[in-house]
A tleap script that builds the chain and sets N, CA, C and O, in Angstrom:
source leaprc.protein.ff14SB
mol = sequence {
  NMET ARG TYR SER LEU LEU ALA GLY GLY LYS
  ARG VAL ARG PRO MET LEU CYS ILE ALA ALA
  CYS GLU LEU VAL SER GLY GLN GLU SER ILE
  ALA MET PRO ALA ALA CYS ALA VAL GLU ASN
  GLU MET ILE HIE THR MET SER LEU MET HIE
  ASP ASP LEU PRO CYS MET ASP ASN ASP ASP
  LEU ARG ARG GLY LYS SER THR ASN HIE LYS
  VAL VAL ASP ASP ILE LEU ASP VAL THR LYS
  SER SER GLN GLU LEU GLY LYS THR PRO GLY
  LYS ASP LEU LEU ALA ASP LYS THR THR TYR
  PRO LYS LEU ILE GLY ILE ASP LYS LEU ARG
  GLU PHE THR GLU LYS TRP SER ARG GLU ALA
  GLN GLU GLN LEU ALA GLY PHE ASP PRO GLU
  LYS ALA THR PRO LEU ILE ALA LEU ALA ASN
  TYR ILE ALA TYR ARG ASP CASN
}
set mol.1.N position { 98.908 107.146 89.465 }
set mol.1.CA position { 98.018 106.249 90.195 }
set mol.1.C position { 98.168 104.831 89.654 }
set mol.1.O position { 98.230 103.870 90.421 }
set mol.2.N position { 98.225 104.709 88.345 }
set mol.2.CA position { 98.327 103.383 87.739 }
set mol.2.C position { 99.560 102.645 88.257 }
set mol.2.O position { 99.495 101.462 88.593 }
set mol.3.N position { 100.684 103.361 88.315 }
set mol.3.CA position { 101.930 102.759 88.782 }
set mol.3.C position { 101.774 102.200 90.200 }
set mol.3.O position { 102.145 101.056 90.462 }
set mol.4.N position { 101.235 102.993 91.096 }
set mol.4.CA position { 101.110 102.566 92.487 }
set mol.4.C position { 100.030 101.517 92.687 }
set mol.4.O position { 100.215 100.570 93.451 }
set mol.5.N position { 98.930 101.675 92.021 }
set mol.5.CA position { 97.815 100.754 92.248 }
set mol.5.C position { 98.007 99.402 91.578 }
set mol.5.O position { 97.411 98.411 91.997 }
set mol.6.N position { 98.825 99.356 90.553 }
set mol.6.CA position { 99.064 98.077 89.885 }
set mol.6.C position { 100.338 97.406 90.366 }
set mol.6.O position { 100.746 96.386 89.811 }
set mol.7.N position { 100.972 97.962 91.389 }
set mol.7.CA position { 102.176 97.351 91.949 }
set mol.7.C position { 101.826 95.979 92.513 }
set mol.7.O position { 100.738 95.770 93.050 }
set mol.8.N position { 102.762 95.054 92.380 }
set mol.8.CA position { 102.520 93.680 92.809 }
set mol.8.C position { 102.100 93.532 94.254 }
set mol.8.O position { 101.266 92.683 94.571 }
set mol.9.N position { 102.660 94.340 95.138 }
set mol.9.CA position { 102.340 94.232 96.551 }
set mol.9.C position { 100.873 94.437 96.857 }
set mol.9.O position { 100.353 93.866 97.816 }
set mol.10.N position { 100.203 95.239 96.060 }
set mol.10.CA position { 98.779 95.487 96.286 }
set mol.10.C position { 97.949 94.239 95.993 }
set mol.10.O position { 96.885 94.046 96.580 }
set mol.11.N position { 98.428 93.408 95.101 }
set mol.11.CA position { 97.678 92.194 94.766 }
set mol.11.C position { 98.021 91.018 95.674 }
set mol.11.O position { 97.306 90.016 95.684 }
set mol.12.N position { 99.104 91.130 96.433 }
set mol.12.CA position { 99.496 90.044 97.326 }
set mol.12.C position { 98.465 89.866 98.437 }
set mol.12.O position { 98.150 88.737 98.813 }
set mol.13.N position { 97.948 90.950 98.955 }
set mol.13.CA position { 97.040 90.865 100.102 }
set mol.13.C position { 95.754 90.099 99.792 }
set mol.13.O position { 95.376 89.229 100.576 }
set mol.14.N position { 95.067 90.384 98.687 }
set mol.14.CA position { 93.875 89.574 98.387 }
set mol.14.C position { 94.222 88.113 98.121 }
set mol.14.O position { 93.471 87.215 98.501 }
set mol.15.N position { 95.356 87.875 97.470 }
set mol.15.CA position { 95.772 86.481 97.229 }
set mol.15.C position { 96.047 85.776 98.544 }
set mol.15.O position { 95.727 84.597 98.700 }
set mol.16.N position { 96.633 86.485 99.481 }
set mol.16.CA position { 96.914 85.924 100.798 }
set mol.16.C position { 95.614 85.537 101.497 }
set mol.16.O position { 95.534 84.483 102.128 }
set mol.17.N position { 94.619 86.372 101.386 }
set mol.17.CA position { 93.313 86.108 101.994 }
set mol.17.C position { 92.680 84.840 101.413 }
set mol.17.O position { 92.197 83.982 102.153 }
set mol.18.N position { 92.689 84.734 100.105 }
set mol.18.CA position { 92.088 83.567 99.447 }
set mol.18.C position { 92.889 82.304 99.744 }
set mol.18.O position { 92.311 81.250 100.009 }
set mol.19.N position { 94.227 82.408 99.701 }
set mol.19.CA position { 95.071 81.241 99.982 }
set mol.19.C position { 94.882 80.754 101.415 }
set mol.19.O position { 94.870 79.547 101.659 }
set mol.20.N position { 94.736 81.673 102.363 }
set mol.20.CA position { 94.502 81.283 103.758 }
set mol.20.C position { 93.158 80.562 103.899 }
set mol.20.O position { 93.041 79.597 104.654 }
set mol.21.N position { 92.167 81.030 103.182 }
set mol.21.CA position { 90.853 80.376 103.196 }
set mol.21.C position { 90.960 78.953 102.650 }
set mol.21.O position { 90.425 78.010 103.233 }
set mol.22.N position { 91.650 78.815 101.538 }
set mol.22.CA position { 91.819 77.491 100.934 }
set mol.22.C position { 92.610 76.562 101.847 }
set mol.22.O position { 92.367 75.356 101.871 }
set mol.23.N position { 93.556 77.123 102.597 }
set mol.23.CA position { 94.378 76.326 103.507 }
set mol.23.C position { 93.523 75.580 104.521 }
set mol.23.O position { 93.806 74.431 104.858 }
set mol.24.N position { 92.478 76.239 105.005 }
set mol.24.CA position { 91.622 75.625 106.025 }
set mol.24.C position { 90.355 75.029 105.415 }
set mol.24.O position { 89.347 74.846 106.099 }
set mol.25.N position { 90.424 74.731 104.119 }
set mol.25.CA position { 89.319 74.098 103.378 }
set mol.25.C position { 88.068 74.958 103.313 }
set mol.25.O position { 86.957 74.442 103.190 }
set mol.26.N position { 88.251 76.260 103.395 }
set mol.26.CA position { 87.121 77.168 103.260 }
set mol.26.C position { 86.731 77.330 101.803 }
set mol.26.O position { 87.470 76.938 100.900 }
set mol.27.N position { 85.573 77.906 101.589 }
set mol.27.CA position { 85.097 78.147 100.227 }
set mol.27.C position { 85.567 79.515 99.757 }
set mol.27.O position { 85.432 80.517 100.459 }
set mol.28.N position { 86.119 79.528 98.560 }
set mol.28.CA position { 86.620 80.782 98.005 }
set mol.28.C position { 85.535 81.850 97.968 }
set mol.28.O position { 85.809 83.030 98.184 }
set mol.29.N position { 84.296 81.430 97.691 }
set mol.29.CA position { 83.205 82.406 97.607 }
set mol.29.C position { 82.963 83.104 98.942 }
set mol.29.O position { 82.507 84.247 98.973 }
set mol.30.N position { 83.266 82.426 100.034 }
set mol.30.CA position { 83.099 83.038 101.354 }
set mol.30.C position { 84.247 84.013 101.635 }
set mol.30.O position { 84.042 85.043 102.278 }
set mol.31.N position { 85.444 83.695 101.159 }
set mol.31.CA position { 86.607 84.562 101.377 }
set mol.31.C position { 86.606 85.772 100.448 }
set mol.31.O position { 87.251 86.780 100.736 }
set mol.32.N position { 85.888 85.671 99.341 }
set mol.32.CA position { 85.962 86.727 98.330 }
set mol.32.C position { 85.572 88.120 98.849 }
set mol.32.O position { 86.244 89.090 98.500 }
set mol.33.N position { 84.523 88.262 99.664 }
set mol.33.CA position { 84.224 89.612 100.174 }
set mol.33.C position { 85.376 90.201 100.990 }
set mol.33.O position { 85.671 91.391 100.888 }
set mol.34.N position { 86.029 89.354 101.806 }
set mol.34.CA position { 87.173 89.849 102.580 }
set mol.34.C position { 88.333 90.213 101.657 }
set mol.34.O position { 88.994 91.230 101.863 }
set mol.35.N position { 88.580 89.390 100.647 }
set mol.35.CA position { 89.649 89.676 99.684 }
set mol.35.C position { 89.357 90.974 98.940 }
set mol.35.O position { 90.260 91.773 98.690 }
set mol.36.N position { 88.103 91.174 98.592 }
set mol.36.CA position { 87.725 92.415 97.904 }
set mol.36.C position { 87.877 93.624 98.826 }
set mol.36.O position { 88.269 94.705 98.385 }
set mol.37.N position { 87.565 93.434 100.100 }
set mol.37.CA position { 87.730 94.541 101.051 }
set mol.37.C position { 89.200 94.917 101.174 }
set mol.37.O position { 89.544 96.097 101.244 }
set mol.38.N position { 90.058 93.913 101.198 }
set mol.38.CA position { 91.489 94.177 101.241 }
set mol.38.C position { 91.918 94.862 99.950 }
set mol.38.O position { 92.716 95.799 99.968 }
set mol.39.N position { 91.390 94.392 98.844 }
set mol.39.CA position { 91.693 94.988 97.540 }
set mol.39.C position { 91.174 96.429 97.501 }
set mol.39.O position { 91.740 97.285 96.820 }
set mol.40.N position { 90.102 96.682 98.232 }
set mol.40.CA position { 89.524 98.020 98.279 }
set mol.40.C position { 90.521 99.036 98.838 }
set mol.40.O position { 90.336 100.246 98.702 }
set mol.41.N position { 91.562 98.532 99.457 }
set mol.41.CA position { 92.620 99.413 99.930 }
set mol.41.C position { 93.192 100.217 98.762 }
set mol.41.O position { 93.751 101.298 98.953 }
set mol.42.N position { 93.047 99.682 97.568 }
set mol.42.CA position { 93.538 100.415 96.401 }
set mol.42.C position { 92.840 101.764 96.257 }
set mol.42.O position { 93.462 102.755 95.875 }
set mol.43.N position { 91.569 101.794 96.561 }
set mol.43.CA position { 90.841 103.069 96.493 }
set mol.43.C position { 91.406 104.017 97.544 }
set mol.43.O position { 91.610 105.204 97.290 }
set mol.44.N position { 91.652 103.469 98.721 }
set mol.44.CA position { 92.249 104.270 99.785 }
set mol.44.C position { 93.643 104.752 99.363 }
set mol.44.O position { 94.007 105.905 99.596 }
set mol.45.N position { 94.408 103.863 98.746 }
set mol.45.CA position { 95.742 104.232 98.273 }
set mol.45.C position { 95.660 105.377 97.287 }
set mol.45.O position { 96.436 106.329 97.363 }
set mol.46.N position { 94.726 105.284 96.369 }
set mol.46.CA position { 94.567 106.339 95.379 }
set mol.46.C position { 94.246 107.672 96.059 }
set mol.46.O position { 94.736 108.722 95.645 }
set mol.47.N position { 93.430 107.618 97.093 }
set mol.47.CA position { 93.044 108.864 97.760 }
set mol.47.C position { 94.207 109.483 98.530 }
set mol.47.O position { 94.216 110.688 98.784 }
set mol.48.N position { 95.180 108.668 98.897 }
set mol.48.CA position { 96.347 109.172 99.622 }
set mol.48.C position { 97.527 109.476 98.709 }
set mol.48.O position { 98.576 109.934 99.162 }
set mol.49.N position { 97.344 109.217 97.428 }
set mol.49.CA position { 98.435 109.344 96.471 }
set mol.49.C position { 99.137 110.692 96.564 }
set mol.49.O position { 100.366 110.761 96.565 }
set mol.50.N position { 98.366 111.742 96.642 }
set mol.50.CA position { 98.970 113.064 96.668 }
set mol.50.C position { 99.809 113.274 97.919 }
set mol.50.O position { 100.832 113.957 97.875 }
set mol.51.N position { 99.382 112.691 99.029 }
set mol.51.CA position { 100.160 112.828 100.255 }
set mol.51.C position { 101.526 112.170 100.141 }
set mol.51.O position { 102.492 112.617 100.759 }
set mol.52.N position { 101.603 111.112 99.351 }
set mol.52.CA position { 102.839 110.344 99.267 }
set mol.52.C position { 103.770 110.795 98.157 }
set mol.52.O position { 104.889 110.292 98.055 }
set mol.53.N position { 103.343 111.716 97.335 }
set mol.53.CA position { 104.232 112.205 96.291 }
set mol.53.C position { 105.348 113.026 96.932 }
set mol.53.O position { 105.073 113.932 97.718 }
set mol.54.N position { 106.610 112.719 96.603 }
set mol.54.CA position { 107.710 113.448 97.225 }
set mol.54.C position { 107.606 114.959 97.072 }
set mol.54.O position { 108.017 115.703 97.963 }
set mol.55.N position { 107.060 115.418 95.953 }
set mol.55.CA position { 106.960 116.865 95.784 }
set mol.55.C position { 105.949 117.467 96.749 }
set mol.55.O position { 105.992 118.668 97.014 }
set mol.56.N position { 105.045 116.659 97.275 }
set mol.56.CA position { 104.049 117.139 98.226 }
set mol.56.C position { 104.513 116.914 99.676 }
set mol.56.O position { 104.289 117.751 100.551 }
set mol.57.N position { 105.166 115.761 99.907 }
set mol.57.CA position { 105.549 115.406 101.264 }
set mol.57.C position { 106.743 114.476 101.205 }
set mol.57.O position { 106.585 113.272 101.006 }
set mol.58.N position { 107.929 115.018 101.374 }
set mol.58.CA position { 109.140 114.209 101.302 }
set mol.58.C position { 109.697 113.942 102.697 }
set mol.58.O position { 110.912 113.940 102.899 }
set mol.59.N position { 108.817 113.722 103.638 }
set mol.59.CA position { 109.201 113.517 105.024 }
set mol.59.C position { 109.567 112.062 105.271 }
set mol.59.O position { 109.190 111.182 104.497 }
set mol.60.N position { 110.296 111.812 106.337 }
set mol.60.CA position { 110.623 110.441 106.722 }
set mol.60.C position { 109.446 109.751 107.405 }
set mol.60.O position { 109.443 108.530 107.556 }
set mol.61.N position { 108.445 110.530 107.819 }
set mol.61.CA position { 107.257 109.967 108.454 }
set mol.61.C position { 106.023 110.355 107.657 }
set mol.61.O position { 105.901 111.493 107.204 }
set mol.62.N position { 105.120 109.416 107.488 }
set mol.62.CA position { 103.831 109.693 106.870 }
set mol.62.C position { 102.769 108.982 107.683 }
set mol.62.O position { 102.902 107.804 108.017 }
set mol.63.N position { 101.711 109.716 107.998 }
set mol.63.CA position { 100.609 109.173 108.793 }
set mol.63.C position { 101.119 108.501 110.074 }
set mol.63.O position { 100.601 107.470 110.502 }
set mol.64.N position { 102.155 109.117 110.676 }
set mol.64.CA position { 102.679 108.638 111.940 }
set mol.64.C position { 103.597 107.437 111.853 }
set mol.64.O position { 104.007 106.908 112.887 }
set mol.65.N position { 103.936 106.984 110.640 }
set mol.65.CA position { 104.788 105.810 110.480 }
set mol.65.C position { 105.954 106.151 109.576 }
set mol.65.O position { 105.887 107.059 108.747 }
set mol.66.N position { 107.020 105.399 109.761 }
set mol.66.CA position { 108.189 105.592 108.925 }
set mol.66.C position { 107.836 105.320 107.472 }
set mol.66.O position { 107.109 104.373 107.170 }
set mol.67.N position { 108.353 106.154 106.571 }
set mol.67.CA position { 108.109 105.922 105.153 }
set mol.67.C position { 108.997 104.817 104.636 }
set mol.67.O position { 108.844 104.386 103.493 }
set mol.68.N position { 109.913 104.353 105.443 }
set mol.68.CA position { 110.867 103.356 104.997 }
set mol.68.C position { 110.692 102.074 105.794 }
set mol.68.O position { 111.450 101.822 106.730 }
set mol.69.N position { 109.718 101.272 105.444 }
set mol.69.CA position { 109.431 100.050 106.163 }
set mol.69.C position { 109.376 98.872 105.214 }
set mol.69.O position { 108.541 97.985 105.390 }
set mol.70.N position { 110.235 98.836 104.218 }
set mol.70.CA position { 110.178 97.824 103.192 }
set mol.70.C position { 111.443 97.023 103.205 }
set mol.70.O position { 112.458 97.391 102.614 }
set mol.71.N position { 111.338 95.754 103.998 }
set mol.71.CA position { 112.538 94.941 104.258 }
set mol.71.C position { 113.235 94.554 102.985 }
set mol.71.O position { 114.343 95.058 102.805 }
set mol.72.N position { 112.724 93.677 102.008 }
set mol.72.CA position { 113.297 93.274 100.702 }
set mol.72.C position { 113.472 94.487 99.791 }
set mol.72.O position { 114.513 94.549 99.136 }
set mol.73.N position { 112.534 95.487 99.677 }
set mol.73.CA position { 112.668 96.684 98.840 }
set mol.73.C position { 113.969 97.412 99.129 }
set mol.73.O position { 114.616 97.921 98.213 }
set mol.74.N position { 114.359 97.466 100.409 }
set mol.74.CA position { 115.598 98.153 100.764 }
set mol.74.C position { 116.814 97.430 100.194 }
set mol.74.O position { 117.766 98.069 99.747 }
set mol.75.N position { 116.783 96.109 100.210 }
set mol.75.CA position { 117.888 95.336 99.640 }
set mol.75.C position { 117.983 95.611 98.144 }
set mol.75.O position { 119.062 95.880 97.616 }
set mol.76.N position { 116.845 95.539 97.474 }
set mol.76.CA position { 116.831 95.739 96.026 }
set mol.76.C position { 117.305 97.132 95.653 }
set mol.76.O position { 117.985 97.313 94.643 }
set mol.77.N position { 116.947 98.114 96.466 }
set mol.77.CA position { 117.336 99.495 96.185 }
set mol.77.C position { 118.855 99.652 96.184 }
set mol.77.O position { 119.396 100.509 95.486 }
set mol.78.N position { 119.531 98.833 96.959 }
set mol.78.CA position { 120.987 98.930 97.071 }
set mol.78.C position { 121.704 98.018 96.080 }
set mol.78.O position { 122.817 98.323 95.651 }
set mol.79.N position { 121.074 96.902 95.713 }
set mol.79.CA position { 121.794 95.883 94.948 }
set mol.79.C position { 121.421 95.784 93.477 }
set mol.79.O position { 122.139 95.131 92.720 }
set mol.80.N position { 120.345 96.393 93.045 }
set mol.80.CA position { 119.892 96.218 91.661 }
set mol.80.C position { 120.081 97.486 90.841 }
set mol.80.O position { 120.224 98.585 91.376 }
set mol.81.N position { 120.077 97.299 89.537 }
set mol.81.CA position { 120.209 98.431 88.612 }
set mol.81.C position { 118.836 99.008 88.304 }
set mol.81.O position { 117.813 98.399 88.615 }
set mol.82.N position { 118.821 100.177 87.694 }
set mol.82.CA position { 117.541 100.792 87.327 }
set mol.82.C position { 116.816 99.934 86.294 }
set mol.82.O position { 115.586 99.899 86.282 }
set mol.83.N position { 117.561 99.238 85.420 }
set mol.83.CA position { 116.912 98.363 84.439 }
set mol.83.C position { 116.224 97.186 85.130 }
set mol.83.O position { 115.130 96.779 84.739 }
set mol.84.N position { 116.871 96.647 86.152 }
set mol.84.CA position { 116.291 95.508 86.866 }
set mol.84.C position { 115.094 95.923 87.712 }
set mol.84.O position { 114.120 95.180 87.828 }
set mol.85.N position { 115.169 97.111 88.300 }
set mol.85.CA position { 114.103 97.574 89.193 }
set mol.85.C position { 112.969 98.281 88.478 }
set mol.85.O position { 111.822 98.240 88.923 }
set mol.86.N position { 113.289 98.927 87.374 }
set mol.86.CA position { 112.281 99.746 86.710 }
set mol.86.C position { 112.125 101.097 87.382 }
set mol.86.O position { 111.150 101.809 87.140 }
set mol.87.N position { 113.084 101.450 88.224 }
set mol.87.CA position { 113.099 102.746 88.889 }
set mol.87.C position { 114.546 103.055 89.257 }
set mol.87.O position { 115.418 102.194 89.143 }
set mol.88.N position { 114.793 104.260 89.688 }
set mol.88.CA position { 116.148 104.667 90.041 }
set mol.88.C position { 116.527 104.110 91.408 }
set mol.88.O position { 115.874 104.415 92.406 }
set mol.89.N position { 117.578 103.296 91.457 }
set mol.89.CA position { 118.004 102.760 92.754 }
set mol.89.C position { 118.897 103.752 93.488 }
set mol.89.O position { 119.381 104.721 92.902 }
set mol.90.N position { 119.108 103.502 94.769 }
set mol.90.CA position { 120.066 104.259 95.557 }
set mol.90.C position { 119.604 105.612 96.063 }
set mol.90.O position { 120.379 106.334 96.690 }
set mol.91.N position { 118.348 105.969 95.802 }
set mol.91.CA position { 117.881 107.293 96.240 }
set mol.91.C position { 117.864 107.422 97.768 }
set mol.91.O position { 118.114 108.500 98.307 }
set mol.92.N position { 117.568 106.318 98.460 }
set mol.92.CA position { 117.532 106.364 99.923 }
set mol.92.C position { 118.919 106.670 100.495 }
set mol.92.O position { 119.055 107.440 101.446 }
set mol.93.N position { 119.939 106.058 99.905 }
set mol.93.CA position { 121.301 106.329 100.370 }
set mol.93.C position { 121.693 107.775 100.103 }
set mol.93.O position { 122.282 108.439 100.957 }
set mol.94.N position { 121.362 108.253 98.914 }
set mol.94.CA position { 121.687 109.641 98.577 }
set mol.94.C position { 120.970 110.632 99.490 }
set mol.94.O position { 121.510 111.686 99.824 }
set mol.95.N position { 119.754 110.284 99.887 }
set mol.95.CA position { 118.971 111.149 100.774 }
set mol.95.C position { 119.332 110.928 102.247 }
set mol.95.O position { 118.769 111.568 103.135 }
set mol.96.N position { 120.271 110.019 102.491 }
set mol.96.CA position { 120.717 109.693 103.844 }
set mol.96.C position { 119.553 109.237 104.721 }
set mol.96.O position { 119.487 109.572 105.904 }
set mol.97.N position { 118.631 108.465 104.124 }
set mol.97.CA position { 117.504 107.928 104.886 }
set mol.97.C position { 117.960 106.782 105.776 }
set mol.97.O position { 118.944 106.103 105.483 }
set mol.98.N position { 117.252 106.584 106.833 }
set mol.98.CA position { 117.512 105.465 107.722 }
set mol.98.C position { 116.821 104.247 107.140 }
set mol.98.O position { 115.595 104.140 107.165 }
set mol.99.N position { 117.616 103.337 106.619 }
set mol.99.CA position { 117.091 102.115 106.020 }
set mol.99.C position { 117.684 100.912 106.740 }
set mol.99.O position { 118.678 101.039 107.455 }
set mol.100.N position { 117.084 99.763 106.555 }
set mol.100.CA position { 117.621 98.562 107.180 }
set mol.100.C position { 119.036 98.240 106.687 }
set mol.100.O position { 119.887 97.899 107.509 }
set mol.101.N position { 119.326 98.331 105.397 }
set mol.101.CA position { 120.715 98.069 104.987 }
set mol.101.C position { 121.713 99.020 105.654 }
set mol.101.O position { 122.829 98.626 105.994 }
set mol.102.N position { 121.307 100.244 105.831 }
set mol.102.CA position { 122.189 101.230 106.474 }
set mol.102.C position { 122.389 100.891 107.954 }
set mol.102.O position { 123.492 101.026 108.482 }
set mol.103.N position { 121.313 100.450 108.619 }
set mol.103.CA position { 121.386 100.178 110.055 }
set mol.103.C position { 122.073 98.855 110.387 }
set mol.103.O position { 122.902 98.789 111.295 }
set mol.104.N position { 121.721 97.797 109.642 }
set mol.104.CA position { 122.231 96.468 110.010 }
set mol.104.C position { 123.048 95.797 108.906 }
set mol.104.O position { 123.644 94.743 109.130 }
set mol.105.N position { 123.079 96.390 107.736 }
set mol.105.CA position { 123.838 95.802 106.628 }
set mol.105.C position { 122.992 94.852 105.805 }
set mol.105.O position { 122.024 94.270 106.294 }
set mol.106.N position { 123.375 94.707 104.548 }
set mol.106.CA position { 122.592 93.872 103.622 }
set mol.106.C position { 122.638 92.404 104.013 }
set mol.106.O position { 121.618 91.719 103.949 }
set mol.107.N position { 123.793 91.911 104.414 }
set mol.107.CA position { 123.892 90.491 104.767 }
set mol.107.C position { 122.983 90.146 105.940 }
set mol.107.O position { 122.294 89.126 105.915 }
set mol.108.N position { 122.979 90.988 106.959 }
set mol.108.CA position { 122.118 90.740 108.124 }
set mol.108.C position { 120.645 90.865 107.736 }
set mol.108.O position { 119.809 90.095 108.209 }
set mol.109.N position { 120.332 91.826 106.883 }
set mol.109.CA position { 118.952 91.988 106.428 }
set mol.109.C position { 118.498 90.767 105.632 }
set mol.109.O position { 117.363 90.313 105.781 }
set mol.110.N position { 119.371 90.242 104.796 }
set mol.110.CA position { 119.029 89.013 104.055 }
set mol.110.C position { 118.794 87.856 105.018 }
set mol.110.O position { 117.886 87.050 104.814 }
set mol.111.N position { 119.609 87.772 106.064 }
set mol.111.CA position { 119.406 86.733 107.083 }
set mol.111.C position { 118.028 86.862 107.716 }
set mol.111.O position { 117.313 85.871 107.863 }
set mol.112.N position { 117.654 88.090 108.094 }
set mol.112.CA position { 116.341 88.314 108.684 }
set mol.112.C position { 115.228 87.928 107.713 }
set mol.112.O position { 114.259 87.276 108.101 }
set mol.113.N position { 115.367 88.330 106.458 }
set mol.113.CA position { 114.355 88.021 105.456 }
set mol.113.C position { 114.169 86.517 105.318 }
set mol.113.O position { 113.043 86.021 105.286 }
set mol.114.N position { 115.273 85.804 105.236 }
set mol.114.CA position { 115.206 84.339 105.130 }
set mol.114.C position { 114.609 83.728 106.390 }
set mol.114.O position { 113.827 82.780 106.311 }
set mol.115.N position { 114.971 84.261 107.545 }
set mol.115.CA position { 114.439 83.762 108.822 }
set mol.115.C position { 112.924 83.954 108.880 }
set mol.115.O position { 112.190 83.039 109.251 }
set mol.116.N position { 112.463 85.151 108.510 }
set mol.116.CA position { 111.022 85.426 108.567 }
set mol.116.C position { 110.259 84.550 107.578 }
set mol.116.O position { 109.168 84.072 107.892 }
set mol.117.N position { 110.810 84.337 106.401 }
set mol.117.CA position { 110.161 83.477 105.415 }
set mol.117.C position { 110.105 82.036 105.932 }
set mol.117.O position { 109.075 81.370 105.831 }
set mol.118.N position { 111.222 81.570 106.484 }
set mol.118.CA position { 111.282 80.207 107.026 }
set mol.118.C position { 110.276 80.036 108.168 }
set mol.118.O position { 109.577 79.025 108.235 }
set mol.119.N position { 110.204 81.030 109.067 }
set mol.119.CA position { 109.254 80.952 110.188 }
set mol.119.C position { 107.812 80.941 109.692 }
set mol.119.O position { 106.975 80.215 110.229 }
set mol.120.N position { 107.524 81.735 108.681 }
set mol.120.CA position { 106.165 81.745 108.119 }
set mol.120.C position { 105.818 80.374 107.562 }
set mol.120.O position { 104.708 79.877 107.748 }
set mol.121.N position { 106.776 79.773 106.879 }
set mol.121.CA position { 106.532 78.459 106.282 }
set mol.121.C position { 106.425 77.372 107.353 }
set mol.121.O position { 105.654 76.424 107.201 }
set mol.122.N position { 107.194 77.507 108.433 }
set mol.122.CA position { 107.109 76.533 109.522 }
set mol.122.C position { 105.725 76.548 110.173 }
set mol.122.O position { 105.257 75.517 110.655 }
set mol.123.N position { 105.073 77.703 110.189 }
set mol.123.CA position { 103.733 77.804 110.750 }
set mol.123.C position { 102.720 76.990 109.944 }
set mol.123.O position { 101.642 76.662 110.440 }
set mol.124.N position { 103.070 76.670 108.712 }
set mol.124.CA position { 102.176 75.919 107.835 }
set mol.124.C position { 102.413 74.415 107.898 }
set mol.124.O position { 101.722 73.654 107.219 }
set mol.125.N position { 103.372 73.979 108.696 }
set mol.125.CA position { 103.779 72.576 108.723 }
set mol.125.C position { 102.643 71.619 109.082 }
set mol.125.O position { 102.625 70.490 108.592 }
set mol.126.N position { 101.706 72.033 109.914 }
set mol.126.CA position { 100.632 71.146 110.339 }
set mol.126.C position { 99.464 71.048 109.369 }
set mol.126.O position { 98.514 70.301 109.606 }
set mol.127.N position { 99.533 71.794 108.288 }
set mol.127.CA position { 98.438 71.803 107.309 }
set mol.127.C position { 98.738 70.878 106.141 }
set mol.127.O position { 99.879 70.466 105.931 }
set mol.128.N position { 97.699 70.562 105.390 }
set mol.128.CA position { 97.823 69.775 104.174 }
set mol.128.C position { 98.841 70.470 103.260 }
set mol.128.O position { 98.636 71.624 102.883 }
set mol.129.N position { 99.936 69.785 102.897 }
set mol.129.CA position { 100.979 70.416 102.086 }
set mol.129.C position { 100.478 70.987 100.763 }
set mol.129.O position { 100.965 72.019 100.303 }
set mol.130.N position { 99.513 70.317 100.159 }
set mol.130.CA position { 98.984 70.817 98.887 }
set mol.130.C position { 98.245 72.137 99.084 }
set mol.130.O position { 98.358 73.055 98.271 }
set mol.131.N position { 97.486 72.216 100.175 }
set mol.131.CA position { 96.743 73.451 100.449 }
set mol.131.C position { 97.658 74.572 100.930 }
set mol.131.O position { 97.332 75.748 100.770 }
set mol.132.N position { 98.788 74.221 101.511 }
set mol.132.CA position { 99.737 75.229 101.995 }
set mol.132.C position { 100.613 75.774 100.867 }
set mol.132.O position { 101.264 76.804 101.037 }
set mol.133.N position { 100.635 75.102 99.728 }
set mol.133.CA position { 101.517 75.495 98.628 }
set mol.133.C position { 101.361 76.956 98.201 }
set mol.133.O position { 102.376 77.627 98.014 }
set mol.134.N position { 100.135 77.488 98.034 }
set mol.134.CA position { 100.038 78.903 97.644 }
set mol.134.C position { 100.639 79.865 98.681 }
set mol.134.O position { 101.250 80.868 98.309 }
set mol.135.N position { 100.472 79.571 99.956 }
set mol.135.CA position { 101.039 80.443 100.985 }
set mol.135.C position { 102.561 80.332 101.030 }
set mol.135.O position { 103.251 81.327 101.250 }
set mol.136.N position { 103.078 79.137 100.825 }
set mol.136.CA position { 104.527 78.961 100.768 }
set mol.136.C position { 105.092 79.706 99.564 }
set mol.136.O position { 106.143 80.341 99.651 }
set mol.137.N position { 104.388 79.622 98.450 }
set mol.137.CA position { 104.824 80.334 97.240 }
set mol.137.C position { 104.821 81.854 97.483 }
set mol.137.O position { 105.734 82.554 97.046 }
set mol.138.N position { 103.804 82.353 98.172 }
set mol.138.CA position { 103.760 83.785 98.485 }
set mol.138.C position { 104.910 84.194 99.407 }
set mol.138.O position { 105.531 85.237 99.199 }
set mol.139.N position { 105.193 83.384 100.416 }
set mol.139.CA position { 106.299 83.685 101.329 }
set mol.139.C position { 107.623 83.727 100.565 }
set mol.139.O position { 108.448 84.612 100.791 }
set mol.140.N position { 107.817 82.772 99.667 }
set mol.140.CA position { 109.043 82.750 98.863 }
set mol.140.C position { 109.097 83.924 97.897 }
set mol.140.O position { 110.153 84.528 97.705 }
set mol.141.N position { 107.974 84.244 97.297 }
set mol.141.CA position { 107.938 85.380 96.368 }
set mol.141.C position { 108.334 86.673 97.085 }
set mol.141.O position { 109.148 87.448 96.584 }
set mol.142.N position { 107.759 86.888 98.237 }
set mol.142.CA position { 108.029 88.130 98.969 }
set mol.142.C position { 109.486 88.183 99.436 }
set mol.142.O position { 110.131 89.228 99.349 }
set mol.143.N position { 109.995 87.066 99.926 }
set mol.143.CA position { 111.350 87.054 100.484 }
set mol.143.C position { 112.439 87.056 99.410 }
set mol.143.O position { 113.513 87.620 99.621 }
set mol.144.N position { 112.176 86.440 98.277 }
set mol.144.CA position { 113.251 86.236 97.305 }
set mol.144.C position { 113.023 86.912 95.967 }
set mol.144.O position { 113.704 86.598 94.991 }
set mol.145.N position { 112.075 87.839 95.909 }
set mol.145.CA position { 111.831 88.524 94.641 }
set mol.145.C position { 113.039 89.357 94.263 }
set mol.145.O position { 113.848 89.721 95.117 }
set mol.146.N position { 113.157 89.659 92.974 }
set mol.146.CA position { 114.331 90.407 92.534 }
set mol.146.C position { 113.991 91.710 91.837 }
set mol.146.O position { 114.853 92.320 91.204 }
set mol.147.N position { 112.757 92.139 91.946 }
set mol.147.CA position { 112.398 93.484 91.461 }
set mol.147.C position { 111.138 93.937 92.149 }
set mol.147.O position { 110.656 95.040 91.891 }
savepdb mol mol.pdb
quit
């Protein structure tokens, strides 16, 4: 549980909520209940933990959705070492899972990732650049992270 609940992606969502509030000059105290509700997803995650353990359910679909919906994670799984990732890479390829690198290739996937990050940042162009900085940093972190 600790591994899954302390993963960086779980903390991105509350930060995104607070950064969006700050972008429009909102008060952090007003955004905090929403950020906490998003963070509350961690409790939900913990309750679903057993469903997601491969020994319990190693299916390609979970709760009606593909288990493989992680655009940058798929790139890292193919390009990084276990030391860099902190986990065993390449398991999706060995399991012959349908991943974005397998379907469209790593270069095309990187293009998409950069395009989506650029488009997200372009949406912030009309806002105060200083207030948009946290959201731009989040977009860059998600698109260009290396573990």
